[in-house]
VOGU-3710 file (C-alpha; in Angstrom, 3 decimals, decimal comma):
1> mnnklskitf> 19,095/-5,474/-44,804  20,736/-2,661/-42,848  18,748/-0,108/-44,846  15,518/-1,909/-43,984  16,433/-1,991/-40,291  17,276/1,712/-40,378  13,823/2,482/-41,747  12,211/0,444/-38,963  14,322/2,145/-36,311  13,433/5,617/-37,593
11> flitlimftt> 9,750/4,748/-37,716  9,751/3,349/-34,178  11,600/6,329/-32,701  9,039/8,639/-34,294  6,191/6,445/-33,067  7,579/6,313/-29,523  7,914/10,115/-29,429  4,367/10,558/-30,696  2,962/8,053/-28,198  4,811/9,672/-25,310
21> lsaqqltdrq> 3,565/13,141/-26,213  0,005/12,020/-26,802  -0,070/10,265/-23,421  0,298/13,486/-21,443  -3,273/13,570/-20,214  -3,022/14,268/-16,478  -3,352/17,913/-15,512  -1,075/19,578/-12,964  -4,077/19,689/-10,651  -4,593/15,923/-10,914
31> kalvtcasle> -0,893/15,233/-10,371  -0,965/17,332/-7,215  -4,108/15,551/-6,012  -2,755/12,020/-6,543  0,530/12,980/-4,873  -1,437/13,825/-1,735  -3,306/10,510/-1,962  -0,052/8,587/-2,321  1,593/10,258/0,673  -1,555/9,769/2,772
41> aqgdltrlep> -1,417/6,053/1,996  2,236/5,856/3,033  1,651/7,898/6,176  4,450/10,269/5,152  3,230/13,402/6,908  6,531/15,240/6,427  6,200/15,180/2,651  2,425/15,443/2,750  2,432/18,976/4,188  4,189/20,675/1,229
51> aivdaldhgv> 2,249/18,409/-1,156  -1,053/19,716/0,207  0,165/23,306/-0,211  1,161/22,501/-3,794  -2,236/20,926/-4,448  -4,063/23,988/-3,150  -1,794/26,186/-5,274  -2,732/24,119/-8,361  -6,488/24,457/-7,971  -7,418/21,455/-5,815
61> tvnelkeafs> -10,072/22,759/-3,431  -10,108/22,343/0,322  -13,291/20,286/0,162  -11,857/18,028/-2,549  -8,903/17,233/-0,294  -11,242/16,571/2,624  -13,238/14,154/0,510  -10,126/12,431/-0,865  -8,623/11,877/2,588  -11,921/10,766/4,123
71> qlyaytgfpr> -12,567/8,329/1,255  -9,128/6,796/1,658  -9,894/5,558/5,161  -11,645/2,649/3,410  -8,374/1,740/1,652  -5,635/2,879/4,040  -7,341/2,891/7,455  -8,741/5,542/9,766  -5,390/6,483/11,386  -3,787/7,619/8,125
81> slnalgvlqk> -6,981/9,297/6,950  -7,287/11,263/10,185  -3,582/12,139/10,198  -3,818/13,550/6,678  -6,885/15,571/7,609  -4,961/16,844/10,613  -2,145/18,085/8,371  -4,692/19,828/6,138  -6,324/21,442/9,165  -2,927/22,698/10,364
91> ilaspkptwq> -2,161/24,242/6,947  -5,548/25,963/6,781  -4,790/27,816/10,004  -2,850/30,237/7,774  -4,574/30,050/4,370  -3,509/31,833/1,205  -6,101/34,133/-0,396  -5,868/32,192/-3,675  -6,894/28,864/-2,151  -10,419/27,746/-2,958
101> egkpwtrpal> -12,895/26,261/-0,496  -14,802/24,569/-3,316  -18,474/23,727/-3,524  -20,234/23,651/-0,134  -20,377/20,212/1,461  -23,880/18,783/1,801  -24,945/15,616/3,578  -25,949/12,981/0,982  -29,643/12,184/1,278  -29,078/8,453/0,889
111> wndarealaf> -27,251/8,415/4,242  -30,735/8,439/5,762  -31,919/5,403/3,788  -29,973/2,131/4,005  -31,891/0,586/1,115  -31,126/3,539/-1,126  -27,441/3,392/-0,160  -27,328/-0,314/-1,004  -29,022/0,212/-4,375  -26,796/3,152/-5,299
121> gtemqtrlsg> -23,669/1,313/-4,155  -24,561/-1,778/-6,157  -24,987/0,400/-9,246  -21,637/2,160/-8,677  -19,795/-1,107/-8,021  -21,206/-2,614/-11,214  -20,171/0,442/-13,209  -16,669/0,432/-11,759  -16,176/-3,324/-12,150  -17,715/-3,450/-15,603
131> kpfdydfcpq> -20,073/-6,217/-14,468  -22,096/-7,246/-11,413  -19,959/-8,453/-8,525  -21,149/-10,427/-5,511  -18,754/-11,583/-2,807  -20,882/-14,484/-1,597  -17,951/-16,020/0,275  -18,305/-13,277/2,912  -21,770/-11,656/2,963  -20,579/-9,092/5,523
141> dnyylkshlf> -17,920/-7,651/3,202  -20,284/-7,915/0,261  -22,714/-5,620/2,119  -20,011/-3,252/3,379  -18,617/-2,811/-0,134  -21,979/-2,115/-1,741  -23,721/-0,124/0,964  -20,860/1,797/2,543  -17,854/2,053/0,213  -19,655/2,315/-3,122
151> gdifagdqls> -22,827/3,697/-1,523  -22,191/6,113/1,349  -18,697/7,173/0,285  -19,301/7,373/-3,464  -22,391/9,519/-2,795  -20,110/12,470/-2,078  -20,122/15,100/-4,804  -16,823/16,903/-4,205  -14,790/14,629/-6,481  -15,819/13,515/-9,951
161> padrelvtva> -15,988/9,715/-10,417  -12,875/9,919/-12,616  -10,831/11,873/-10,049  -12,115/9,672/-7,220  -10,662/6,598/-8,918  -7,346/8,335/-9,659  -7,093/9,036/-5,923  -7,786/5,375/-5,144  -5,300/4,055/-7,701  -2,592/6,392/-6,393
171> alaslkgvep> -3,163/5,232/-2,821  -3,187/1,517/-3,696  -0,078/1,885/-5,857  1,658/3,321/-2,793  0,976/0,246/-0,647  2,548/-3,195/-0,766  0,532/-6,398/-0,977  -2,630/-4,992/-2,594  -1,890/-5,805/-6,237  -5,281/-7,487/-6,931
181> qlaahqqgav> -7,142/-4,413/-5,668  -4,825/-2,117/-7,618  -5,501/-4,072/-10,792  -9,255/-3,840/-10,265  -9,160/-0,100/-9,640  -6,844/0,623/-12,558  -9,501/-0,864/-14,827  -12,168/0,793/-12,695  -10,526/4,178/-13,272  -11,022/3,643/-16,998
191> nmgnsreavd> -14,617/2,526/-16,481  -15,302/5,662/-14,426  -14,225/8,055/-17,166  -10,430/8,183/-17,393  -8,575/7,103/-20,504  -6,302/4,088/-20,277  -3,441/6,404/-21,252  -4,207/8,672/-18,286  -4,105/5,722/-15,872  -0,824/4,514/-17,348
201> elmqflrqqg> 0,560/8,040/-17,099  -0,488/8,126/-13,437  1,499/4,960/-12,727  4,518/6,354/-14,544  4,229/9,654/-12,662  4,157/7,883/-9,289  7,252/5,885/-10,215  9,103/8,990/-11,378  8,296/10,726/-8,096  9,466/7,725/-6,070
211> lsqvdcaada> 5,950/7,203/-4,697  4,946/3,849/-6,176  5,446/0,657/-4,182  4,658/-1,450/-7,245  7,380/-3,014/-9,373  7,305/-0,831/-12,488  7,361/-3,924/-14,687  4,616/-5,667/-12,754  1,894/-3,073/-13,127  -1,531/-4,593/-13,099
221> magswpqgnp> -2,173/-3,136/-16,522  0,247/-2,873/-19,386  1,929/0,338/-20,488  0,701/3,318/-22,451  1,021/1,649/-25,857  -2,375/0,730/-27,325  -3,671/-2,650/-26,203  -5,916/-3,218/-29,197  -8,433/-6,009/-29,542  -8,346/-9,659/-28,475
231> ndgyaqyfig> -5,920/-11,504/-30,724  -8,581/-14,005/-31,778  -7,001/-14,822/-35,130  -3,984/-16,353/-33,399  -5,577/-17,455/-30,115  -5,070/-21,116/-30,992  -1,309/-20,554/-30,930  -1,259/-18,851/-27,505  -1,694/-19,971/-23,918  -3,592/-17,163/-22,172
241> nsylapltpa> -5,018/-13,972/-23,618  -3,179/-11,629/-25,945  -4,227/-8,418/-27,699  -3,224/-6,946/-31,051  -2,990/-3,257/-31,982  -1,877/-2,564/-35,591  0,502/0,392/-35,861  0,708/0,515/-39,658  -1,911/-0,054/-42,371  -3,035/-3,663/-42,527
251> nlsagdggvl> -2,704/-3,685/-46,330  1,036/-2,942/-46,207  2,766/-5,642/-48,218  6,245/-7,104/-48,135  6,895/-5,249/-51,337  6,970/-1,966/-49,431  10,655/-2,203/-48,586  10,399/-5,792/-47,366  8,854/-4,758/-44,045  5,576/-6,385/-43,059
261> planvtfepg> 3,036/-4,408/-40,964  4,049/-3,309/-37,476  1,855/-4,103/-34,484  1,904/-3,888/-30,717  1,174/-7,173/-28,966  -0,005/-7,165/-25,355  0,274/-10,337/-23,253  -1,599/-10,787/-19,995  0,411/-12,300/-17,105  1,272/-15,895/-17,929
271> crnnwhihhd> 0,415/-15,563/-21,619  2,919/-16,870/-24,189  2,846/-18,057/-27,774  3,773/-21,510/-28,993  7,178/-22,405/-30,310  7,265/-21,210/-33,909  9,514/-20,486/-36,885  9,448/-17,556/-39,313  10,354/-18,836/-42,763  11,851/-16,326/-45,232
281> ahqilicvsg> 11,529/-13,524/-42,657  13,221/-12,440/-39,521  11,276/-10,848/-36,684  12,175/-7,813/-34,592  10,735/-7,384/-31,085  10,928/-3,965/-29,401  9,944/-4,342/-25,743  7,921/-1,371/-24,526  6,245/-2,352/-21,249  6,281/-4,967/-18,515
291> rgwyqewgke> 8,407/-8,098/-18,239  8,562/-10,992/-20,639  10,544/-13,993/-21,823  12,213/-14,901/-25,123  13,791/-18,259/-25,823  15,387/-19,935/-28,820  15,397/-23,698/-29,148  18,334/-25,204/-27,303  19,260/-21,946/-25,540  18,563/-20,398/-22,157
301> piellpgmvi> 15,568/-18,015/-21,912  16,205/-14,260/-21,955  14,300/-11,871/-19,699  12,666/-9,094/-21,718  12,459/-5,575/-20,261  11,369/-2,218/-21,716  13,913/-0,834/-24,181  15,323/-4,210/-25,231  15,364/-5,168/-28,909  15,426/-8,791/-30,061
311> dipaevkhwh> 16,322/-9,605/-33,675  15,175/-13,151/-34,484  16,785/-14,660/-37,604  14,707/-16,540/-40,122  14,372/-20,293/-39,588  15,057/-20,076/-35,817  12,606/-21,927/-33,566  11,578/-19,701/-30,639  8,783/-18,419/-28,402  8,061/-15,216/-26,448
321> gaqkdswfqh> 5,486/-13,898/-24,012  4,825/-12,387/-20,591  6,224/-13,468/-17,274  3,751/-15,168/-14,970  3,272/-12,113/-12,727  3,485/-9,244/-15,225  1,744/-7,860/-18,255  4,053/-7,465/-21,216  3,980/-5,467/-24,463  6,255/-5,534/-27,471
331> vtahvttgpn> 6,136/-3,958/-30,886  6,805/-6,504/-33,588  7,970/-6,150/-37,179  8,955/-8,708/-39,789  11,536/-8,168/-42,499  11,312/-10,533/-45,442  14,417/-12,452/-46,502  12,854/-14,569/-49,229  9,818/-14,872/-51,485  7,654/-17,034/-49,203
341> atnewlepvv> 7,375/-15,381/-45,792  5,293/-17,663/-43,553  4,941/-18,708/-39,912  5,146/-22,324/-38,834  3,382/-22,825/-35,498  4,619/-25,693/-33,352  4,081/-27,154/-29,871  3,012/-25,031/-26,874  5,299/-23,962/-24,046  3,848/-26,195/-21,345
351> devylklk> 3,365/-25,151/-17,715  5,950/-27,679/-16,509  8,620/-25,675/-18,368  7,207/-22,154/-18,231  6,465/-22,014/-14,507  10,064/-22,927/-13,648  11,382/-19,735/-15,283  12,681/-17,184/-12,800
//
């Protein structure tokens, strides 16, 4: 058994290293740009000044910074937008020869046509959201969002749609109490041309720099491990939505060293599987992102955090899943201990029990 576990450990270390390396998708220019957006959102003008200089040194143009700061008024308010522009203006009083002005700014034509702005904004909002969105509860905000935010502001051509959303995500991640909007724009950043790995790397970068105001384990999206497809084959044994991403060939059999195929399982907030038992196999969970729960029958639940490993013996009744306010991902492997490795699915973990977990 120890030899089998050693093989799994070696494979996972290699896989983690590969995933980490392959996730490096943000350029130095983008990191400098999102740092400025984050500090603008926090109103930290002391740190913003050297950050702007660094951004200009890394190829962010003057006009891109102007557009980023002006766009952010819609998310962080006019005072912080104007303050950031003031810092930029102060820095440009003594410019370096290597700094770039960028493409000339031109007034968007649709600013002269309210109907055109509304139509363009509706199209942009649908693209970002992945589906049409109408806020009928408040027609005023519904119009402001479509016509002004996604219309007038998104009509600017200094930032690409992908960079524009990275700026927005960085700003929202640097504020408290805007988690629903952050979640929407993290997915929107993917819809506007960024990879999911790039968005996850952005969140990790902000945390590493001490810029994020979001609990690292409560990110609106899960971590940089692949999410995969809806776990439809096992949906009847889950409460909430889960996703499955195979990490080894699906045709791997228990005869290949006794290790069944490895997969990453992603749980949305509140999602958990039913109580179940692995017969003739024990299961290994390697937690890679978010916060979750694991519980064995008759024992207290265990909070799952990235880096934790849970070895579940055969014949032990248990369940695992996400916490109610966090996505959660774990890599799972099964090691056979007998000739008839099967799962026995049992009763669900009901809300009356699950929602009391803290």
